[in-house]
C-alpha positions in Angstrom: -87.7 -123.1 -32.7 -85.1 -123.4 -29.8 -86.4 -123.3 -26.3 -84.5 -122.6 -23.2 -85.5 -123.1 -19.7 -83.5 -121.2 -17.1 -83.7 -121.6 -13.4 -82.0 -118.9 -11.0 -82.5 -120.5 -7.6 -86.3 -120.0 -7.5 -86.3 -118.1 -10.8 -87.5 -120.1 -13.8 -87.1 -118.6 -17.3 -88.4 -120.0 -20.6 -87.0 -118.5 -23.7 -87.4 -119.2 -27.3 -84.2 -118.4 -29.4 -84.4 -116.0 -32.4 -87.7 -114.3 -31.2 -87.3 -115.6 -27.7 -90.4 -115.7 -25.5 -89.5 -115.6 -21.8 -91.9 -116.8 -19.1 -90.6 -115.8 -15.8 -92.0 -117.8 -12.9 -90.4 -116.0 -10.0 -89.0 -112.4 -10.4 -86.8 -112.0 -7.4 -83.7 -113.7 -5.9 -81.5 -112.5 -3.1 -77.7 -113.3 -2.9 -75.0 -112.2 -0.4 -71.8 -112.1 -2.3 -69.6 -111.4 0.7 -70.9 -114.0 3.0 -70.5 -117.8 2.9 -74.1 -118.7 2.2 -75.7 -117.4 -1.0 -72.5 -115.9 -2.4 -72.9 -117.6 -5.7 -75.9 -117.7 -7.9 -76.1 -120.8 -10.3 -78.1 -120.2 -13.5 -79.2 -123.7 -14.6 -81.0 -124.0 -18.0 -82.3 -126.7 -20.3 -82.3 -126.4 -24.2 -83.7 -129.0 -26.7 -81.1 -127.9 -29.3 -77.3 -126.8 -29.0 -76.6 -123.0 -28.9 -74.7 -120.0 -27.5 -76.3 -117.9 -24.9 -75.1 -114.6 -23.2 -76.6 -113.7 -19.9 -76.4 -110.0 -19.1 -76.6 -108.5 -15.6 -77.4 -104.9 -15.4 -77.7 -102.4 -12.5 -80.7 -100.0 -11.8 -79.3 -97.5 -14.2 -79.3 -100.1 -17.1 -75.3 -100.3 -17.0 -74.0 -103.8 -17.8 -71.9 -105.0 -14.8 -71.2 -108.5 -16.0 -72.0 -111.0 -18.7 -72.0 -114.8 -18.2 -71.9 -117.5 -20.9 -71.4 -121.3 -21.0 -70.1 -121.3 -24.7 -71.6 -123.3 -27.3 -73.7 -125.7 -25.1 -75.2 -128.9 -26.3 -78.9 -129.9 -26.1 -79.9 -130.7 -22.4 -79.1 -129.0 -19.2 -76.3 -126.5 -18.5 -75.5 -123.7 -16.2 -73.6 -120.5 -15.6 -72.7 -118.9 -12.2 -72.4 -115.4 -10.9 -70.2 -114.4 -7.9 -71.5 -110.9 -7.5 -68.6 -109.3 -9.1 -68.2 -107.0 -12.1 -66.0 -107.2 -15.0 -63.1 -105.9 -13.1 -63.5 -108.4 -10.3 -65.0 -106.0 -7.7 -67.9 -107.0 -5.7 -71.0 -104.9 -7.0 -72.8 -102.5 -4.7 -76.0 -103.6 -2.9 -79.2 -103.0 -5.0 -81.4 -104.5 -7.6 -80.0 -106.1 -10.7 -81.8 -107.3 -13.9 -80.9 -110.3 -16.0 -81.4 -110.4 -19.8 -80.6 -113.1 -22.2 -78.9 -112.6 -25.6 -79.5 -115.6 -28.0 -77.9 -114.2 -31.2 -76.2 -111.5 -33.0 -76.6 -110.2 -36.6 -75.1 -107.3 -38.7 -76.0 -104.9 -41.4 -73.9 -102.8 -43.7 -74.3 -99.0 -42.7 -74.8 -97.7 -46.2 -74.6 -94.1 -45.1 -71.0 -94.6 -44.5 -68.5 -94.0 -47.5 -69.6 -95.5 -50.7 -72.5 -97.6 -50.0 -71.0 -98.6 -46.5 -67.2 -98.8 -47.4 -64.1 -96.8 -47.9 -61.0 -97.8 -49.9 -60.7 -99.4 -53.3 -63.8 -98.8 -55.6 -64.4 -99.6 -59.2 -66.4 -97.8 -61.9 -66.9 -98.5 -65.6 -67.3 -95.9 -68.3 -68.6 -97.0 -71.8 -66.9 -95.3 -74.8 -69.2 -93.4 -76.7 -66.7 -91.3 -78.7 -63.0 -92.6 -79.0 -61.9 -89.1 -79.9 -63.2 -87.6 -76.6 -63.0 -90.0 -73.7 -63.7 -87.8 -70.6 -65.2 -88.8 -67.2 -65.0 -87.7 -63.5 -63.6 -90.0 -60.9 -64.8 -89.9 -57.3 -61.3 -90.5 -55.8 -57.7 -91.1 -56.5 -57.1 -93.4 -59.3 -55.2 -96.6 -59.0 -55.6 -98.2 -62.4 -57.4 -97.6 -65.7 -58.1 -100.7 -68.0 -59.2 -100.5 -71.5 -59.8 -104.1 -72.7 -56.6 -105.9 -72.1 -54.5 -102.7 -71.6 -53.8 -101.7 -68.1 -52.5 -98.1 -67.1 -51.3 -97.6 -63.5 -50.5 -94.5 -61.5 -47.0 -93.2 -62.0 -44.4 -94.1 -59.5 -44.5 -90.8 -57.7 -48.3 -91.3 -57.3 -49.1 -88.5 -59.5 -52.1 -89.5 -61.5 -50.9 -88.1 -64.8 -48.9 -89.7 -67.8 -48.9 -90.1 -71.5 -52.1 -92.2 -71.6 -54.4 -90.1 -69.4 -54.4 -87.0 -67.2 -56.5 -86.1 -64.2 -57.3 -82.5 -63.0 -59.8 -81.9 -60.4 -61.1 -85.3 -60.6 -61.8 -85.1 -64.4 -60.2 -87.8 -66.4 -59.3 -87.5 -70.1 -57.8 -90.4 -71.9 -55.5 -90.2 -74.9 -57.6 -90.5 -78.1 -54.8 -92.3 -79.7 -54.8 -95.1 -77.0 -56.7 -97.5 -79.1 -60.0 -97.3 -77.6 -63.0 -98.0 -79.7 -66.7 -97.2 -79.7 -68.5 -99.3 -77.1 -65.3 -100.4 -75.2 -65.6 -100.4 -71.6 -63.1 -98.4 -69.5 -62.6 -99.9 -66.0 -61.4 -97.5 -63.4 -60.2 -98.5 -60.0 -59.9 -95.6 -57.5 -59.6 -95.0 -53.7 -62.5 -93.4 -51.8 -62.4 -90.8 -50.2 -58.5 -90.6 -50.6 -55.6 -92.7 -51.3 -56.0 -95.8 -49.1 -53.9 -98.5 -50.3 -53.8 -101.6 -48.2 -55.5 -100.5 -44.9 -54.0 -102.2 -42.0 -55.3 -101.0 -38.7 -57.6 -98.3 -37.2 -58.9 -96.6 -34.1 -61.8 -94.1 -33.7 -62.1 -91.1 -31.4 -65.2 -90.0 -29.5 -66.5 -87.9 -32.4 -66.3 -90.9 -34.7 -63.3 -89.8 -36.7 -61.3 -92.7 -38.1 -57.5 -92.9 -37.7 -56.4 -95.5 -40.5 -52.9 -97.0 -40.9 -52.4 -97.9 -44.6 -49.4 -99.5 -46.3 -48.5 -98.5 -49.8 -45.8 -99.2 -52.2 -44.5 -98.1 -55.7 -42.4 -100.0 -58.1 -39.2 -98.3 -57.1 -39.6 -98.9 -53.4 -38.0 -102.0 -51.9 -40.6 -102.3 -49.1 -43.9 -100.6 -48.3 -44.3 -97.5 -46.4 -47.2 -96.6 -43.9 -49.2 -93.5 -43.5 -51.8 -92.5 -40.9 -54.8 -90.7 -42.3 -57.8 -89.1 -40.4 -61.2 -89.6 -42.1 -64.4 -88.0 -41.1 -67.2 -90.1 -39.3 -69.4 -90.5 -42.4 -66.2 -91.7 -44.4 -66.6 -89.1 -47.1 -63.7 -86.7 -46.5 -60.1 -86.4 -45.1 -59.8 -84.2 -42.1 -57.2 -81.9 -43.5 -56.2 -79.9 -40.4 -54.6 -83.0 -39.0 -50.9 -83.6 -40.0 -50.1 -82.6 -43.6 -53.4 -82.4 -45.3 -54.9 -85.1 -43.1 -51.9 -87.5 -43.0 -48.9 -88.2 -41.0 -45.9 -90.4 -42.0 -44.6 -92.1 -44.0 -43.5 -94.8 -41.5 -41.6 -98.0 -41.8 -43.6 -101.0 -43.2 -43.3 -102.6 -39.7 -45.8 -100.1 -38.5 -48.8 -102.4 -37.2 -51.2 -100.7 -34.9 -52.7 -97.5 -33.8 -54.3 -96.4 -30.4 -56.1 -93.2 -29.8 -56.0 -91.9 -26.2 -58.6 -89.1 -25.9 -57.8 -88.6 -22.1 -54.1 -87.9 -22.9 -54.7 -86.1 -26.2 -52.3 -88.7 -27.8 -52.0 -91.2 -30.5 -49.7 -94.3 -30.2 -48.5 -96.0 -33.4 -46.6 -99.3 -33.1 -43.4 -99.6 -35.1 -43.5 -96.1 -36.4 -40.0 -95.1 -35.3 -36.4 -96.4 -35.2 -36.6 -98.6 -38.3 -39.9 -100.2 -37.2 -38.8 -101.0 -33.6 -40.0 -97.8 -31.7 -43.6 -96.8 -30.9 -44.4 -93.3 -31.9 -46.4 -90.7 -29.6 -48.3 -88.0 -31.5 -50.6 -85.2 -30.8 -54.2 -86.3 -31.2 -55.2 -82.7 -32.3 -52.5 -81.9 -34.7 -50.7 -85.1 -35.5 -47.4 -83.5 -34.5 -44.8 -86.1 -33.1 -43.8 -86.0 -29.5 -41.4 -88.8 -28.9 -41.1 -92.6 -29.3 -41.1 -95.5 -26.8 -38.8 -98.4 -26.9 -36.8 -99.2 -30.0 -33.7 -101.2 -30.9 -31.0 -101.3 -28.4 -29.1 -104.4 -29.5 -30.0 -108.0 -30.1 -30.5 -109.7 -26.9 -31.0 -106.5 -25.0 -34.3 -107.0 -22.9 -35.1 -103.2 -23.6 -35.5 -103.8 -27.4 -39.0 -103.8 -28.7 -38.1 -105.8 -31.9 -40.6 -104.9 -34.8 -43.7 -104.9 -32.4 -46.8 -106.4 -33.8 -49.1 -104.9 -31.4 -49.6 -102.4 -28.4 -52.0 -102.0 -25.5 -52.5 -99.3 -23.0 -52.2 -100.5 -19.4 -53.2 -98.9 -16.0 -51.7 -95.6 -14.9 -48.8 -94.7 -17.4 -48.2 -98.2 -18.5 -48.0 -99.4 -22.1 -47.5 -102.8 -23.3 -45.4 -103.3 -26.5 -46.0 -106.9 -27.3 -44.7 -108.6 -24.2 -42.8 -105.6 -22.7 -43.9 -103.1 -20.1 -43.0 -99.4 -20.4 -43.8 -96.2 -18.8 -45.4 -94.4 -21.7 -44.5 -91.0 -20.6 -40.9 -91.5 -21.0 -39.0 -91.8 -24.4 -36.9 -94.6 -25.9 -35.5 -97.0 -23.2 -36.0 -94.6 -20.2 -39.5 -96.1 -19.5 -38.4 -99.7 -19.6 -40.0 -101.8 -16.7 -39.7 -105.5 -17.5 -40.2 -108.1 -20.4 -41.5 -111.6 -20.6 -43.2 -113.8 -23.3 -45.6 -116.3 -21.7 -46.9 -117.5 -25.1 -43.4 -118.6 -25.9 -43.9 -121.4 -23.5 -46.3 -123.1 -25.9 -44.9 -122.1 -29.2 -43.2 -119.0 -30.8 -46.2 -116.7 -30.2 -44.9 -114.1 -32.6 -45.9 -113.0 -35.2 -49.6 -114.1 -35.5 -49.4 -115.3 -39.1 -46.4 -115.9 -41.2 -42.7 -114.4 -41.3 -43.2 -110.7 -41.8 -46.8 -110.8 -42.5 -48.7 -109.5 -39.4 -51.2 -107.1 -38.2 -52.6 -105.5 -35.1 -52.2 -108.4 -32.6 -53.2 -107.0 -29.2 -56.1 -105.4 -27.5 -56.8 -103.9 -23.9 -59.1 -105.8 -21.7 -60.6 -105.7 -18.1 -59.0 -105.4 -15.5 -56.8 -102.8 -16.9 -53.6 -104.9 -16.2 -54.8 -107.5 -18.6 -54.8 -107.7 -22.4 -55.5 -110.0 -25.4 -52.8 -111.2 -27.7 -53.3 -113.2 -31.0 -50.6 -115.7 -31.3 -49.1 -117.8 -34.3 -51.8 -118.9 -36.6 -54.6 -119.8 -34.3 -54.6 -118.8 -30.7 -56.0 -115.8 -28.7 -54.6 -115.5 -25.3 -55.5 -113.4 -22.2 -52.3 -112.0 -20.6 -52.0 -110.5 -17.2 -49.3 -108.1 -16.0 -48.1 -109.4 -12.6 -46.0 -106.2 -12.0 -42.7 -107.8 -12.6 -43.8 -109.8 -15.8 -46.6 -111.5 -17.5 -48.5 -114.7 -17.3 -50.9 -116.4 -19.7 -54.3 -116.7 -17.8 -56.0 -118.8 -20.5 -56.3 -119.1 -24.3 -58.7 -120.2 -27.0 -57.8 -121.9 -30.4 -59.8 -120.0 -33.1 -60.0 -121.7 -36.5 -59.6 -119.1 -39.2 -56.3 -117.4 -38.3 -57.2 -114.5 -36.0 -55.4 -111.3 -36.4 -56.7 -107.8 -35.3 -59.2 -107.7 -32.2 -61.5 -105.3 -30.6 -63.1 -105.7 -27.0 -66.5 -104.3 -26.2 -66.6 -103.5 -22.3 -70.2 -103.1 -22.5 -70.8 -106.8 -23.2 -67.6 -108.5 -22.5 -67.3 -109.6 -26.2 -64.2 -109.7 -28.1 -64.3 -109.4 -31.9 -61.6 -111.0 -34.0 -60.7 -110.6 -37.6 -60.1 -114.0 -39.3 -58.3 -114.8 -42.6 -61.0 -116.9 -44.0 -62.2 -116.7 -47.7 -65.7 -115.8 -46.8 -65.1 -112.8 -44.5 -65.7 -114.0 -41.0 -65.5 -112.3 -37.4 -65.3 -114.5 -34.4 -67.4 -113.2 -31.6 -65.8 -114.4 -28.3 -66.9 -114.0 -24.6 -64.5 -113.6 -21.8 -66.0 -115.3 -18.8 -63.3 -114.3 -16.4 -61.9 -117.9 -16.3 -62.0 -118.8 -20.1 -62.7 -117.5 -23.7 -65.8 -118.9 -25.2 -66.5 -118.4 -29.0 -70.2 -117.8 -29.1 -71.1 -116.7 -32.7 -69.5 -116.0 -36.1 -70.5 -113.0 -38.2 -70.3 -113.8 -41.9 -70.6 -111.7 -45.1 -70.1 -113.5 -48.4 -69.1 -110.2 -49.9 -66.0 -109.9 -47.5 -62.6 -111.2 -48.3 -60.1 -112.2 -45.4 -60.5 -109.7 -42.8 -57.4 -108.1 -41.1 -58.6 -105.9 -38.3 -61.8 -104.8 -36.6 -62.9 -101.9 -34.3 -66.1 -102.0 -32.2 -67.6 -98.5 -31.3 -71.1 -98.6 -29.8 -73.3 -100.9 -32.0 -71.0 -100.4 -34.9 -68.3 -102.6 -36.1 -65.6 -101.5 -38.6 -64.0 -104.4 -40.5 -60.7 -103.8 -42.5 -59.6 -106.1 -45.5 -56.0 -105.4 -46.5 -55.4 -105.4 -50.1 -51.7 -106.2 -51.0 -50.7 -109.8 -51.9 -47.5 -110.9 -50.0 -44.7 -112.1 -52.1 -41.8 -114.6 -51.7 -41.5 -116.9 -48.6 -44.3 -115.0 -46.8 -46.8 -115.9 -49.7 -45.4 -119.3 -49.9 -45.8 -119.9 -46.1 -49.3 -118.6 -46.0 -50.5 -120.8 -49.0 -48.9 -123.8 -47.2 -51.0 -123.4 -44.2 -54.0 -122.4 -46.4 -54.2 -118.7 -45.1 -55.8 -116.5 -47.7 -53.2 -113.8 -48.7 -55.3 -110.7 -49.1 -58.6 -109.0 -48.7 -60.4 -106.5 -51.0 -58.6 -103.3 -49.8 -61.6 -101.8 -47.9 -63.0 -100.7 -44.7 -66.7 -101.6 -44.1 -69.0 -100.3 -41.4 -71.6 -102.6 -40.0 -74.5 -102.0 -37.4 -74.9 -104.8 -34.9 -78.1 -106.2 -33.7 -78.7 -108.5 -30.8 -81.6 -110.9 -30.2 -82.2 -110.1 -26.6 -84.9 -110.8 -24.1 -84.7 -107.9 -21.7 -85.4 -107.9 -17.9 -86.5 -111.3 -17.5 -85.9 -111.5 -13.7 -84.1 -109.6 -11.0 -81.5 -110.2 -8.4 -81.2 -108.5 -5.1 -77.6 -108.1 -3.9 -77.2 -107.6 -0.1 -74.0 -107.3 2.0 
């Protein structure tokens, strides 16, 4: 068992990680954040083993105002400090604040969601009992039917019908002359709850509805197209009063990220307009298009938002399109403010993976004039809007090739999808002066992950599903980046190992 001794001024805390047992020697501490003396509380702790610990400071109503971490600390003594400020950098109000310690995180699949916890590509097998009458019911849109070594794909126009099988109301009938024999196994790959080929990015509204970007391609298409689909909170149906039967699009294959803004009643979709260069604005209620922001205005034109791999909403009416600032109430180039790429000072910074393979690469943060950006192959950087440009505050190299991210304002934790073979999510803490990777969530049943979304205690994880080709595939293989996931979105419930209310701090002005 791992033991921690924590000292806050006169407060001593002993905790056991896992099922931590905390022994509080003193339960009160006074600090004066706006005076010279007593403005900083130093949390000193000893541990007989290395580990990562998150200190959670809450107000009297139980709201988290700040979290503190020292990263993955070695055995021995360490410390964290609190300056009496909240996540946004504002000094907290006078009053009593409690301190809790999170020593670990775990996750479990929410099997009430979709098909046993997932939506996307599913597989079923049917044993042939009568070769003259092969009939079965599919729970979703069919991608492929296999009988032995023979494979039958959907037709090019996405209609599930052809000379080898027909589908009507989910009932599949195979051609009895197709060569199937008694006891053969028919393997069916289908999409649940609807066509959902190669999910790419998502956001979630207050009711829990999912807005999912998916990229699809038929044999006659030179490049993929992208649709946005609205799916119910339980993952079992498409919300058909949105767009056209629950979908809007198709968009260009450069489309990479979606943001839902409940307050504005709008949806922002990066790369949906102007051949993949403009960010589309749509009605959250109906999916109807309003206008687009940015676009292509000529090579070298600072107003050009060239194939944006990510977007983030800033304060007031600002939107960050990669490293360009725009007024999001104005269309095309009318809202252009300024542009600057601070990551380019270290390396290209764009795109996050290889050539034309990217995903959602930005996430809003606190304060509202800051955001996170995943950079080429390994880095996650925190970027600040100065009002005239952008600066890189700090960054973290994250092994595993981070792509899409999601930030939890309640804990200060940033979740990042990684291109590892065993399905890993990096859990990163923003201290306000640095990024610390605290834990990794792993599920051996996951493939390489592509995007994540945190909603309360639920984490939605996207695995894309289309293998890149050509130089993109070659480039990814060269640097050992796994090219594709398992074409699914999985919902997890997060659990924290937490020792609550281990001591109290009195803040005075």
